[in-house]
A tleap script that builds the chain and sets N, CA, C and O, in Angstrom:
source leaprc.protein.ff14SB
mol = sequence {
  NMET GLU LYS PRO THR GLN GLU GLN ILE ARG
  GLU PHE TRP GLU TRP CYS GLY PHE GLU ARG
  ALA ARG PHE GLU PRO THR VAL LYS GLY VAL
  SER LYS TYR GLN TYR GLU VAL GLY TYR TRP
  VAL TYR PRO ASP ASN ILE THR ASP LYS MET
  ILE TRP SER GLN GLU LEU PRO SER ILE ASP
  LEU ASN ASN LEU PHE LYS TYR ALA VAL PRO
  LYS LEU ASP LYS GLU LEU ALA LEU THR ILE
  LEU ARG SER TRP VAL PHE ASN ILE LEU THR
  THR LYS PRO ALA LYS ASP ASN PRO ALA LEU
  ALA LEU PHE TRP PRO ILE TYR LYS VAL MET
  LYS GLY GLY GLU ILE ARG GLU GLU GLN PRO
  ARG ILE ASN SER SER CGLY
}
set mol.1.N position { 17.632 17.737 -23.415 }
set mol.1.CA position { 16.240 17.366 -23.290 }
set mol.1.C position { 15.672 18.061 -22.046 }
set mol.1.O position { 16.302 18.079 -20.989 }
set mol.2.N position { 14.496 18.619 -22.191 }
set mol.2.CA position { 13.860 19.389 -21.121 }
set mol.2.C position { 13.522 18.514 -19.912 }
set mol.2.O position { 13.014 17.401 -20.047 }
set mol.3.N position { 13.819 19.049 -18.736 }
set mol.3.CA position { 13.475 18.341 -17.501 }
set mol.3.C position { 12.038 18.669 -17.107 }
set mol.3.O position { 11.581 19.792 -17.323 }
set mol.4.N position { 11.319 17.700 -16.529 }
set mol.4.CA position { 9.952 17.983 -16.082 }
set mol.4.C position { 9.955 18.853 -14.829 }
set mol.4.O position { 10.911 18.858 -14.054 }
set mol.5.N position { 8.860 19.588 -14.654 }
set mol.5.CA position { 8.687 20.393 -13.448 }
set mol.5.C position { 8.322 19.471 -12.284 }
set mol.5.O position { 7.985 18.305 -12.490 }
set mol.6.N position { 8.391 19.994 -11.072 }
set mol.6.CA position { 7.990 19.214 -9.899 }
set mol.6.C position { 6.520 18.814 -9.984 }
set mol.6.O position { 6.151 17.715 -9.567 }
set mol.7.N position { 5.685 19.691 -10.517 }
set mol.7.CA position { 4.267 19.390 -10.682 }
set mol.7.C position { 4.072 18.238 -11.679 }
set mol.7.O position { 3.263 17.343 -11.437 }
set mol.8.N position { 4.806 18.256 -12.792 }
set mol.8.CA position { 4.711 17.170 -13.779 }
set mol.8.C position { 5.186 15.850 -13.171 }
set mol.8.O position { 4.592 14.800 -13.416 }
set mol.9.N position { 6.239 15.905 -12.392 }
set mol.9.CA position { 6.757 14.692 -11.742 }
set mol.9.C position { 5.719 14.135 -10.764 }
set mol.9.O position { 5.456 12.932 -10.762 }
set mol.10.N position { 5.131 14.994 -9.940 }
set mol.10.CA position { 4.114 14.556 -8.987 }
set mol.10.C position { 2.917 13.947 -9.711 }
set mol.10.O position { 2.434 12.875 -9.346 }
set mol.11.N position { 2.454 14.638 -10.730 }
set mol.11.CA position { 1.310 14.168 -11.509 }
set mol.11.C position { 1.600 12.805 -12.159 }
set mol.11.O position { 0.742 11.922 -12.175 }
set mol.12.N position { 2.809 12.648 -12.688 }
set mol.12.CA position { 3.216 11.397 -13.333 }
set mol.12.C position { 3.219 10.232 -12.343 }
set mol.12.O position { 2.654 9.173 -12.618 }
set mol.13.N position { 3.864 10.439 -11.179 }
set mol.13.CA position { 3.948 9.349 -10.209 }
set mol.13.C position { 2.590 9.039 -9.583 }
set mol.13.O position { 2.327 7.888 -9.233 }
set mol.14.N position { 1.732 10.031 -9.437 }
set mol.14.CA position { 0.379 9.745 -8.964 }
set mol.14.C position { -0.369 8.884 -9.980 }
set mol.14.O position { -1.111 7.980 -9.595 }
set mol.15.N position { -0.184 9.155 -11.270 }
set mol.15.CA position { -0.778 8.336 -12.326 }
set mol.15.C position { -0.277 6.888 -12.223 }
set mol.15.O position { -1.007 5.945 -12.527 }
set mol.16.N position { 0.966 6.732 -11.794 }
set mol.16.CA position { 1.553 5.396 -11.647 }
set mol.16.C position { 1.087 4.690 -10.372 }
set mol.16.O position { 1.409 3.520 -10.164 }
set mol.17.N position { 0.339 5.379 -9.524 }
set mol.17.CA position { -0.215 4.732 -8.341 }
set mol.17.C position { 0.342 5.207 -7.012 }
set mol.17.O position { -0.061 4.700 -5.965 }
set mol.18.N position { 1.252 6.161 -7.026 }
set mol.18.CA position { 1.774 6.698 -5.767 }
set mol.18.C position { 0.712 7.576 -5.130 }
set mol.18.O position { 0.011 8.317 -5.819 }
set mol.19.N position { 0.597 7.487 -3.809 }
set mol.19.CA position { -0.406 8.278 -3.093 }
set mol.19.C position { 0.224 8.951 -1.895 }
set mol.19.O position { 1.154 8.428 -1.282 }
set mol.20.N position { -0.301 10.123 -1.573 }
set mol.20.CA position { 0.113 10.789 -0.345 }
set mol.20.C position { -0.465 10.004 0.821 }
set mol.20.O position { -1.630 9.608 0.798 }
set mol.21.N position { 0.347 9.786 1.828 }
set mol.21.CA position { -0.135 9.107 3.036 }
set mol.21.C position { -1.158 9.998 3.715 }
set mol.21.O position { -0.983 11.215 3.787 }
set mol.22.N position { -2.210 9.400 4.206 }
set mol.22.CA position { -3.271 10.147 4.879 }
set mol.22.C position { -3.383 9.674 6.325 }
set mol.22.O position { -3.228 8.491 6.626 }
set mol.23.N position { -3.648 10.602 7.184 }
set mol.23.CA position { -3.771 10.306 8.604 }
set mol.23.C position { -5.180 10.678 9.021 }
set mol.23.O position { -5.638 11.792 8.766 }
set mol.24.N position { -5.852 9.766 9.649 }
set mol.24.CA position { -7.235 10.002 10.056 }
set mol.24.C position { -7.377 9.827 11.568 }
set mol.24.O position { -7.789 8.764 12.032 }
set mol.25.N position { -7.045 10.847 12.325 }
set mol.25.CA position { -7.211 10.722 13.782 }
set mol.25.C position { -8.680 10.822 14.176 }
set mol.25.O position { -9.471 11.490 13.509 }
set mol.26.N position { -9.022 10.169 15.237 }
set mol.26.CA position { -10.377 10.316 15.780 }
set mol.26.C position { -10.251 10.798 17.210 }
set mol.26.O position { -9.432 10.303 17.984 }
set mol.27.N position { -11.051 11.742 17.532 }
set mol.27.CA position { -11.055 12.298 18.882 }
set mol.27.C position { -12.474 12.138 19.404 }
set mol.27.O position { -13.444 12.436 18.708 }
set mol.28.N position { -12.580 11.665 20.635 }
set mol.28.CA position { -13.911 11.448 21.214 }
set mol.28.C position { -14.746 12.733 21.147 }
set mol.28.O position { -14.329 13.798 21.603 }
set mol.29.N position { -15.923 12.592 20.568 }
set mol.29.CA position { -16.822 13.727 20.472 }
set mol.29.C position { -16.590 14.613 19.258 }
set mol.29.O position { -17.373 15.530 19.009 }
set mol.30.N position { -15.539 14.360 18.505 }
set mol.30.CA position { -15.237 15.161 17.310 }
set mol.30.C position { -15.266 14.229 16.109 }
set mol.30.O position { -14.756 13.110 16.165 }
set mol.31.N position { -15.858 14.694 15.038 }
set mol.31.CA position { -15.927 13.838 13.857 }
set mol.31.C position { -14.536 13.565 13.296 }
set mol.31.O position { -13.584 14.306 13.542 }
set mol.32.N position { -14.452 12.487 12.540 }
set mol.32.CA position { -13.190 12.096 11.921 }
set mol.32.C position { -12.768 13.160 10.908 }
set mol.32.O position { -13.611 13.695 10.189 }
set mol.33.N position { -11.508 13.462 10.845 }
set mol.33.CA position { -11.011 14.371 9.821 }
set mol.33.C position { -9.759 13.759 9.211 }
set mol.33.O position { -9.163 12.837 9.768 }
set mol.34.N position { -9.380 14.279 8.083 }
set mol.34.CA position { -8.281 13.671 7.338 }
set mol.34.C position { -7.335 14.766 6.861 }
set mol.34.O position { -7.774 15.841 6.452 }
set mol.35.N position { -6.034 14.488 6.916 }
set mol.35.CA position { -5.076 15.409 6.329 }
set mol.35.C position { -3.880 14.626 5.826 }
set mol.35.O position { -3.599 13.518 6.283 }
set mol.36.N position { -3.185 15.226 4.877 }
set mol.36.CA position { -2.021 14.563 4.295 }
set mol.36.C position { -0.813 14.761 5.189 }
set mol.36.O position { -0.617 15.816 5.793 }
set mol.37.N position { -0.014 13.713 5.252 }
set mol.37.CA position { 1.267 13.822 5.943 }
set mol.37.C position { 2.351 13.843 4.874 }
set mol.37.O position { 2.067 13.583 3.704 }
set mol.38.N position { 3.556 14.140 5.245 }
set mol.38.CA position { 4.620 14.345 4.269 }
set mol.38.C position { 5.267 13.083 3.722 }
set mol.38.O position { 6.470 13.077 3.464 }
set mol.39.N position { 4.506 12.021 3.541 }
set mol.39.CA position { 5.064 10.779 3.021 }
set mol.39.C position { 4.271 10.304 1.811 }
set mol.39.O position { 3.084 10.599 1.672 }
set mol.40.N position { 4.946 9.566 0.945 }
set mol.40.CA position { 4.312 8.932 -0.210 }
set mol.40.C position { 4.243 7.435 0.024 }
set mol.40.O position { 5.183 6.844 0.555 }
set mol.41.N position { 3.148 6.824 -0.364 }
set mol.41.CA position { 2.989 5.377 -0.293 }
set mol.41.C position { 3.245 4.836 -1.693 }
set mol.41.O position { 2.594 5.235 -2.658 }
set mol.42.N position { 4.200 3.925 -1.785 }
set mol.42.CA position { 4.564 3.340 -3.075 }
set mol.42.C position { 3.589 2.234 -3.472 }
set mol.42.O position { 3.129 1.481 -2.613 }
set mol.43.N position { 3.267 2.127 -4.763 }
set mol.43.CA position { 2.411 1.041 -5.244 }
set mol.43.C position { 3.270 -0.189 -5.543 }
set mol.43.O position { 3.479 -0.527 -6.708 }
set mol.44.N position { 3.758 -0.845 -4.521 }
set mol.44.CA position { 4.702 -1.936 -4.710 }
set mol.44.C position { 3.955 -3.231 -5.012 }
set mol.44.O position { 3.223 -3.742 -4.165 }
set mol.45.N position { 4.139 -3.757 -6.215 }
set mol.45.CA position { 3.458 -4.981 -6.626 }
set mol.45.C position { 4.212 -6.236 -6.217 }
set mol.45.O position { 3.664 -7.334 -6.312 }
set mol.46.N position { 5.437 -6.106 -5.770 }
set mol.46.CA position { 6.255 -7.270 -5.455 }
set mol.46.C position { 5.938 -7.808 -4.063 }
set mol.46.O position { 5.991 -9.016 -3.832 }
set mol.47.N position { 5.614 -6.925 -3.156 }
set mol.47.CA position { 5.354 -7.335 -1.783 }
set mol.47.C position { 4.084 -6.660 -1.285 }
set mol.47.O position { 3.690 -5.618 -1.807 }
set mol.48.N position { 3.460 -7.230 -0.308 }
set mol.48.CA position { 2.255 -6.594 0.219 }
set mol.48.C position { 2.566 -5.632 1.359 }
set mol.48.O position { 1.651 -5.106 1.992 }
set mol.49.N position { 3.849 -5.397 1.626 }
set mol.49.CA position { 4.229 -4.401 2.621 }
set mol.49.C position { 4.034 -3.011 2.025 }
set mol.49.O position { 4.219 -2.805 0.825 }
set mol.50.N position { 3.665 -2.082 2.863 }
set mol.50.CA position { 3.555 -0.703 2.394 }
set mol.50.C position { 4.937 -0.071 2.455 }
set mol.50.O position { 5.627 -0.162 3.471 }
set mol.51.N position { 5.332 0.562 1.377 }
set mol.51.CA position { 6.613 1.251 1.324 }
set mol.51.C position { 6.320 2.752 1.404 }
set mol.51.O position { 5.539 3.284 0.615 }
set mol.52.N position { 6.954 3.423 2.361 }
set mol.52.CA position { 6.742 4.848 2.586 }
set mol.52.C position { 8.027 5.600 2.285 }
set mol.52.O position { 9.123 5.092 2.519 }
set mol.53.N position { 7.888 6.801 1.771 }
set mol.53.CA position { 9.050 7.638 1.527 }
set mol.53.C position { 8.628 9.098 1.556 }
set mol.53.O position { 7.494 9.428 1.211 }
set mol.54.N position { 9.533 9.964 1.963 }
set mol.54.CA position { 9.240 11.394 1.920 }
set mol.54.C position { 9.406 11.936 0.503 }
set mol.54.O position { 8.899 13.014 0.190 }
set mol.55.N position { 10.097 11.213 -0.338 }
set mol.55.CA position { 10.363 11.663 -1.705 }
set mol.55.C position { 9.710 10.734 -2.712 }
set mol.55.O position { 9.590 9.531 -2.479 }
set mol.56.N position { 9.295 11.298 -3.824 }
set mol.56.CA position { 8.871 10.467 -4.949 }
set mol.56.C position { 10.120 9.882 -5.583 }
set mol.56.O position { 11.209 10.428 -5.405 }
set mol.57.N position { 9.991 8.790 -6.316 }
set mol.57.CA position { 11.195 8.205 -6.923 }
set mol.57.C position { 11.779 9.111 -7.994 }
set mol.57.O position { 11.092 9.966 -8.553 }
set mol.58.N position { 13.044 8.909 -8.266 }
set mol.58.CA position { 13.677 9.668 -9.338 }
set mol.58.C position { 13.192 9.130 -10.678 }
set mol.58.O position { 12.707 8.003 -10.776 }
set mol.59.N position { 13.332 9.947 -11.691 }
set mol.59.CA position { 12.979 9.500 -13.039 }
set mol.59.C position { 14.223 8.831 -13.609 }
set mol.59.O position { 15.096 9.476 -14.191 }
set mol.60.N position { 14.272 7.529 -13.422 }
set mol.60.CA position { 15.347 6.735 -13.993 }
set mol.60.C position { 14.728 5.503 -14.646 }
set mol.60.O position { 13.548 5.210 -14.451 }
set mol.61.N position { 15.529 4.798 -15.413 }
set mol.61.CA position { 14.983 3.668 -16.173 }
set mol.61.C position { 14.414 2.577 -15.269 }
set mol.61.O position { 13.387 1.981 -15.595 }
set mol.62.N position { 15.066 2.309 -14.140 }
set mol.62.CA position { 14.547 1.276 -13.234 }
set mol.62.C position { 13.132 1.615 -12.771 }
set mol.62.O position { 12.240 0.768 -12.829 }
set mol.63.N position { 12.923 2.848 -12.313 }
set mol.63.CA position { 11.605 3.241 -11.823 }
set mol.63.C position { 10.573 3.321 -12.939 }
set mol.63.O position { 9.415 2.953 -12.739 }
set mol.64.N position { 10.977 3.794 -14.102 }
set mol.64.CA position { 10.028 3.877 -15.222 }
set mol.64.C position { 9.553 2.487 -15.633 }
set mol.64.O position { 8.364 2.280 -15.878 }
set mol.65.N position { 10.480 1.538 -15.708 }
set mol.65.CA position { 10.084 0.180 -16.103 }
set mol.65.C position { 9.334 -0.547 -14.982 }
set mol.65.O position { 8.525 -1.435 -15.254 }
set mol.66.N position { 9.594 -0.182 -13.747 }
set mol.66.CA position { 8.908 -0.845 -12.633 }
set mol.66.C position { 7.492 -0.311 -12.442 }
set mol.66.O position { 6.570 -1.089 -12.200 }
set mol.67.N position { 7.305 1.009 -12.549 }
set mol.67.CA position { 6.021 1.603 -12.198 }
set mol.67.C position { 5.215 2.152 -13.374 }
set mol.67.O position { 3.987 2.081 -13.347 }
set mol.68.N position { 5.862 2.695 -14.401 }
set mol.68.CA position { 5.117 3.387 -15.463 }
set mol.68.C position { 4.791 2.489 -16.650 }
set mol.68.O position { 3.640 2.440 -17.085 }
set mol.69.N position { 5.776 1.786 -17.177 }
set mol.69.CA position { 5.543 0.958 -18.373 }
set mol.69.C position { 4.434 -0.068 -18.139 }
set mol.69.O position { 3.613 -0.260 -19.036 }
set mol.70.N position { 4.363 -0.737 -16.985 }
set mol.70.CA position { 3.269 -1.701 -16.776 }
set mol.70.C position { 1.863 -1.079 -16.764 }
set mol.70.O position { 0.876 -1.798 -16.917 }
set mol.71.N position { 1.762 0.240 -16.585 }
set mol.71.CA position { 0.461 0.904 -16.604 }
set mol.71.C position { -0.078 1.084 -18.023 }
set mol.71.O position { -1.257 1.384 -18.212 }
set mol.72.N position { 0.792 0.899 -19.018 }
set mol.72.CA position { 0.404 1.125 -20.412 }
set mol.72.C position { -0.237 -0.116 -21.013 }
set mol.72.O position { 0.083 -1.243 -20.632 }
set mol.73.N position { -1.131 0.101 -21.940 }
set mol.73.CA position { -1.667 -0.971 -22.759 }
set mol.73.C position { -0.496 -1.634 -23.503 }
set mol.73.O position { 0.455 -0.952 -23.885 }
set mol.74.N position { -0.559 -2.934 -23.704 }
set mol.74.CA position { 0.555 -3.691 -24.289 }
set mol.74.C position { 0.992 -3.133 -25.650 }
set mol.74.O position { 2.185 -2.939 -25.884 }
set mol.75.N position { 0.045 -2.878 -26.535 }
set mol.75.CA position { 0.389 -2.366 -27.870 }
set mol.75.C position { 0.994 -0.971 -27.796 }
set mol.75.O position { 1.951 -0.658 -28.505 }
set mol.76.N position { 0.431 -0.145 -26.937 }
set mol.76.CA position { 0.956 1.207 -26.759 }
set mol.76.C position { 2.362 1.159 -26.167 }
set mol.76.O position { 3.242 1.913 -26.584 }
set mol.77.N position { 2.570 0.279 -25.201 }
set mol.77.CA position { 3.898 0.128 -24.598 }
set mol.77.C position { 4.917 -0.285 -25.655 }
set mol.77.O position { 6.029 0.243 -25.682 }
set mol.78.N position { 4.548 -1.220 -26.522 }
set mol.78.CA position { 5.463 -1.653 -27.589 }
set mol.78.C position { 5.788 -0.508 -28.544 }
set mol.78.O position { 6.936 -0.348 -28.959 }
set mol.79.N position { 4.779 0.286 -28.889 }
set mol.79.CA position { 5.007 1.434 -29.775 }
set mol.79.C position { 5.956 2.434 -29.129 }
set mol.79.O position { 6.895 2.911 -29.767 }
set mol.80.N position { 5.710 2.748 -27.865 }
set mol.80.CA position { 6.573 3.704 -27.159 }
set mol.80.C position { 7.995 3.167 -27.047 }
set mol.80.O position { 8.954 3.903 -27.279 }
set mol.81.N position { 8.138 1.897 -26.697 }
set mol.81.CA position { 9.478 1.327 -26.511 }
set mol.81.C position { 10.247 1.231 -27.829 }
set mol.81.O position { 11.453 1.477 -27.856 }
set mol.82.N position { 9.564 0.877 -28.926 }
set mol.82.CA position { 10.250 0.845 -30.231 }
set mol.82.C position { 10.723 2.243 -30.615 }
set mol.82.O position { 11.852 2.422 -31.072 }
set mol.83.N position { 9.859 3.223 -30.426 }
set mol.83.CA position { 10.208 4.604 -30.746 }
set mol.83.C position { 11.349 5.088 -29.850 }
set mol.83.O position { 12.246 5.797 -30.304 }
set mol.84.N position { 11.305 4.699 -28.576 }
set mol.84.CA position { 12.347 5.079 -27.619 }
set mol.84.C position { 13.705 4.530 -28.043 }
set mol.84.O position { 14.700 5.256 -28.043 }
set mol.85.N position { 13.746 3.254 -28.403 }
set mol.85.CA position { 15.011 2.642 -28.853 }
set mol.85.C position { 15.512 3.335 -30.113 }
set mol.85.O position { 16.698 3.642 -30.224 }
set mol.86.N position { 14.610 3.583 -31.065 }
set mol.86.CA position { 14.985 4.269 -32.300 }
set mol.86.C position { 15.595 5.638 -31.986 }
set mol.86.O position { 16.627 6.002 -32.550 }
set mol.87.N position { 14.957 6.399 -31.084 }
set mol.87.CA position { 15.465 7.730 -30.724 }
set mol.87.C position { 16.823 7.661 -30.034 }
set mol.87.O position { 17.684 8.508 -30.274 }
set mol.88.N position { 17.017 6.673 -29.192 }
set mol.88.CA position { 18.316 6.523 -28.520 }
set mol.88.C position { 19.415 6.242 -29.542 }
set mol.88.O position { 20.538 6.729 -29.411 }
set mol.89.N position { 19.082 5.463 -30.546 }
set mol.89.CA position { 20.072 5.124 -31.569 }
set mol.89.C position { 20.340 6.268 -32.537 }
set mol.89.O position { 21.399 6.307 -33.163 }
set mol.90.N position { 19.400 7.199 -32.673 }
set mol.90.CA position { 19.527 8.207 -33.727 }
set mol.90.C position { 19.639 9.649 -33.260 }
set mol.90.O position { 19.987 10.517 -34.060 }
set mol.91.N position { 19.358 9.935 -31.999 }
set mol.91.CA position { 19.422 11.334 -31.559 }
set mol.91.C position { 20.280 11.473 -30.308 }
set mol.91.O position { 20.210 10.655 -29.391 }
set mol.92.N position { 21.082 12.515 -30.292 }
set mol.92.CA position { 21.983 12.746 -29.164 }
set mol.92.C position { 21.232 13.039 -27.851 }
set mol.92.O position { 21.606 12.480 -26.819 }
set mol.93.N position { 20.185 13.893 -27.843 }
set mol.93.CA position { 19.503 14.140 -26.557 }
set mol.93.C position { 18.941 12.866 -25.924 }
set mol.93.O position { 19.025 12.689 -24.708 }
set mol.94.N position { 18.371 11.983 -26.737 }
set mol.94.CA position { 17.827 10.732 -26.199 }
set mol.94.C position { 18.954 9.823 -25.718 }
set mol.94.O position { 18.825 9.147 -24.697 }
set mol.95.N position { 20.040 9.812 -26.449 }
set mol.95.CA position { 21.189 8.988 -26.050 }
set mol.95.C position { 21.796 9.509 -24.756 }
set mol.95.O position { 22.235 8.722 -23.917 }
set mol.96.N position { 21.826 10.836 -24.585 }
set mol.96.CA position { 22.405 11.448 -23.390 }
set mol.96.C position { 21.541 11.245 -22.148 }
set mol.96.O position { 22.066 11.161 -21.037 }
set mol.97.N position { 20.219 11.166 -22.326 }
set mol.97.CA position { 19.334 10.973 -21.177 }
set mol.97.C position { 18.188 10.035 -21.564 }
set mol.97.O position { 17.071 10.487 -21.813 }
set mol.98.N position { 18.465 8.733 -21.613 }
set mol.98.CA position { 17.436 7.786 -22.041 }
set mol.98.C position { 16.214 7.746 -21.123 }
set mol.98.O position { 15.118 7.426 -21.580 }
set mol.99.N position { 16.381 8.065 -19.837 }
set mol.99.CA position { 15.228 8.047 -18.934 }
set mol.99.C position { 14.226 9.139 -19.314 }
set mol.99.O position { 13.023 8.882 -19.365 }
set mol.100.N position { 14.710 10.348 -19.579 }
set mol.100.CA position { 13.791 11.411 -20.004 }
set mol.100.C position { 13.209 11.126 -21.381 }
set mol.100.O position { 12.072 11.497 -21.670 }
set mol.101.N position { 13.985 10.470 -22.223 }
set mol.101.CA position { 13.481 10.101 -23.551 }
set mol.101.C position { 12.325 9.110 -23.441 }
set mol.101.O position { 11.469 9.064 -24.325 }
set mol.102.N position { 12.286 8.326 -22.384 }
set mol.102.CA position { 11.170 7.413 -22.144 }
set mol.102.C position { 10.056 8.103 -21.348 }
set mol.102.O position { 8.875 7.859 -21.593 }
set mol.103.N position { 10.429 8.954 -20.404 }
set mol.103.CA position { 9.446 9.657 -19.578 }
set mol.103.C position { 8.468 10.470 -20.420 }
set mol.103.O position { 7.256 10.363 -20.234 }
set mol.104.N position { 8.987 11.291 -21.352 }
set mol.104.CA position { 8.126 12.232 -22.063 }
set mol.104.C position { 7.033 11.573 -22.896 }
set mol.104.O position { 5.901 12.055 -22.846 }
set mol.105.N position { 7.281 10.509 -23.655 }
set mol.105.CA position { 6.157 9.905 -24.385 }
set mol.105.C position { 5.124 9.265 -23.449 }
set mol.105.O position { 3.929 9.289 -23.744 }
set mol.106.N position { 5.572 8.695 -22.324 }
set mol.106.CA position { 4.614 8.125 -21.371 }
set mol.106.C position { 3.789 9.257 -20.751 }
set mol.106.O position { 2.578 9.119 -20.580 }
set mol.107.N position { 4.430 10.355 -20.420 }
set mol.107.CA position { 3.724 11.510 -19.864 }
set mol.107.C position { 2.695 12.034 -20.869 }
set mol.107.O position { 1.574 12.380 -20.496 }
set mol.108.N position { 3.084 12.089 -22.138 }
set mol.108.CA position { 2.163 12.561 -23.177 }
set mol.108.C position { 0.919 11.671 -23.248 }
set mol.108.O position { -0.200 12.173 -23.351 }
set mol.109.N position { 1.115 10.358 -23.193 }
set mol.109.CA position { -0.012 9.423 -23.208 }
set mol.109.C position { -0.873 9.618 -21.958 }
set mol.109.O position { -2.101 9.612 -22.037 }
set mol.110.N position { -0.229 9.787 -20.817 }
set mol.110.CA position { -0.938 10.007 -19.567 }
set mol.110.C position { -1.855 11.229 -19.669 }
set mol.110.O position { -2.952 11.229 -19.112 }
set mol.111.N position { -1.412 12.254 -20.370 }
set mol.111.CA position { -2.187 13.482 -20.533 }
set mol.111.C position { -3.221 13.380 -21.655 }
set mol.111.O position { -3.918 14.352 -21.949 }
set mol.112.N position { -3.321 12.203 -22.282 }
set mol.112.CA position { -4.332 12.017 -23.319 }
set mol.112.C position { -3.837 12.208 -24.740 }
set mol.112.O position { -4.635 12.191 -25.677 }
set mol.113.N position { -2.550 12.387 -24.918 }
set mol.113.CA position { -1.990 12.563 -26.258 }
set mol.113.C position { -1.782 11.238 -26.959 }
set mol.113.O position { -1.875 10.173 -26.348 }
set mol.114.N position { -1.503 11.314 -28.234 }
set mol.114.CA position { -1.241 10.111 -29.030 }
set mol.114.C position { 0.233 10.039 -29.370 }
set mol.114.O position { 0.923 11.054 -29.471 }
set mol.115.N position { 0.693 8.824 -29.542 }
set mol.115.CA position { 2.080 8.574 -29.893 }
set mol.115.C position { 2.115 7.943 -31.281 }
set mol.115.O position { 1.413 6.972 -31.564 }
set mol.116.N position { 2.949 8.519 -32.132 }
set mol.116.CA position { 3.169 7.906 -33.448 }
set mol.116.C position { 4.546 7.278 -33.442 }
set mol.116.O position { 5.512 7.863 -32.952 }
set mol.117.N position { 4.623 6.087 -33.991 }
set mol.117.CA position { 5.900 5.388 -34.022 }
set mol.117.C position { 6.834 6.051 -35.025 }
set mol.117.O position { 6.444 6.365 -36.150 }
set mol.118.N position { 8.071 6.258 -34.596 }
set mol.118.CA position { 9.083 6.825 -35.493 }
set mol.118.C position { 9.359 5.852 -36.625 }
set mol.118.O position { 9.501 4.649 -36.405 }
set mol.119.N position { 9.432 6.373 -37.818 }
set mol.119.CA position { 9.783 5.553 -38.968 }
set mol.119.C position { 11.256 5.736 -39.293 }
set mol.119.O position { 11.731 6.869 -39.384 }
set mol.120.N position { 11.982 4.649 -39.468 }
set mol.120.CA position { 13.412 4.796 -39.792 }
set mol.120.C position { 13.590 5.522 -41.121 }
set mol.120.O position { 12.843 5.305 -42.074 }
set mol.121.N position { 14.588 6.378 -41.157 }
set mol.121.CA position { 14.916 7.065 -42.409 }
set mol.121.C position { 15.966 6.238 -43.139 }
set mol.121.O position { 16.998 5.885 -42.568 }
set mol.122.N position { 15.701 5.941 -44.377 }
set mol.122.CA position { 16.632 5.130 -45.170 }
set mol.122.C position { 17.503 6.055 -45.990 }
set mol.122.O position { 17.000 6.891 -46.741 }
set mol.123.N position { 18.797 5.907 -45.847 }
set mol.123.CA position { 19.739 6.718 -46.597 }
set mol.123.C position { 19.892 6.123 -47.982 }
set mol.123.O position { 20.450 5.035 -48.127 }
set mol.124.N position { 19.409 6.812 -49.002 }
set mol.124.CA position { 19.447 6.276 -50.364 }
set mol.124.C position { 20.718 6.663 -51.107 }
set mol.124.O position { 20.852 6.338 -52.287 }
set mol.125.N position { 21.653 7.344 -50.459 }
set mol.125.CA position { 22.881 7.774 -51.138 }
set mol.125.C position { 23.943 6.697 -51.127 }
set mol.125.O position { 24.977 6.847 -51.778 }
set mol.126.N position { 23.713 5.601 -50.397 }
set mol.126.CA position { 24.726 4.593 -50.191 }
set mol.126.C position { 24.889 3.651 -51.251 }
set mol.126.O position { 25.731 2.758 -51.158 }
savepdb mol mol.pdb
quit
C-alpha cells in the first residue's frame, strides 16, 4: 500500500486540528509580527493543556481513531469503518498495514472525494 508524502501527512494532520505554533514578539516602537516556530500544537480534547511536539504524530490506528475519525460525520465514519474492516478481512495490503488502509479513505474524504461502501462478494460455487 502506497505511503503518503510528507505534504499529504502535514495536510491531513492540519485537517485534524494540528497547528504550527506561532510566536508573536512585540518590540517597543515596532509593530507586532508573527512567525512559525518548529513545533506543532496538538488538538487534545482530553485535557485543556497544550501539547507541543516538533513532530506530527505517526499514522497509526491510535492516532487515527483519536484525531481523524471523530472529525467525520457519523454516517460517513460508519461507512468508512465498515469498508475498512471488509478490506482488512479480504485484501492482503489492508491486512498488512491497517493504519494506511484507514488513512487513505479519510484522506480522500478530506480532499472532497466520495466513499462507496464495499459490497461483499458472495461465492456461488459453494
